[in-house]
N, C-alpha and C positions, 0 to 999 in steps of 0.2 A: 593621508593619501595626497599625492601631489596633484595640483590643479593643472588644467591644460596649458596654463601660462607659466608653469614652473620650469626652470632650467635645473636639471639634476646632474649629479656626478655620474658619468658613464662607467667609471671604474674607480677603485680606491686610488688616492693620490694626494697631491699637494696643490693648492691654489697658488699660482704664480702671480697672476694679475687679475684685478677686477677692472673692467674697462667702462663701466657705467656707474651712474649715481642715481639715488632714489629721485623720482620725479622726472627722469629723462625719458624722452620719447624714443622708441626703437622701432625698427622695421623687422619683419620676419626675416631671419637669416643673419641679422647683425650679430657680431661677436660680442658676448657679454663678459666672458672671463676665459682665462687660460688655465687648464688643469695639466700638471705634469704627472705622468704615470708611466712607469717602465722606461724612464729616460727619454720620453717623447712628450712634446708639448701638444695638447689637444685643445682646439678652439671650440668652445661651447657656444652655440648660437641660439638666438631667440626663436622659440617655436612659432611665434606669432607676433604681429605688430601690437603695440600698446605702450603703456607707461610703466616704468620700473616702480613697482609698489614697495618692494622690500628686498634688501640684500642681507643674506644670512651669513656670509663668509667674508674673510679679509685675506689679503695676500699673506702667504706663509702658513696658512691653516691647512692641516691634514683633514681629509674628508673620506668617508666610506662611500661605496657605490650606492646610488640612489638618494644620497643626501640632497635636499633642496637647497640650491645655492642662491638663486634669484627668482623672485616672483614678478610676473608681468600681468597687469590688469588692463 
């Protein structure tokens, strides 16, 4: 189960860019990665402020809906 600080894929697609690094401080609403799906780029944002604990994906990786991409603690 994804934690409340998890950023998950909103639909199947490909990660185009990861805009954060582990240990980085983020604010609620900061863009953490870009997911390309159905020829559109979707900005995935931090659900809360915190520190990037873990990044589970890299640019170019295909993901399924619901995949945990980044965890914020």
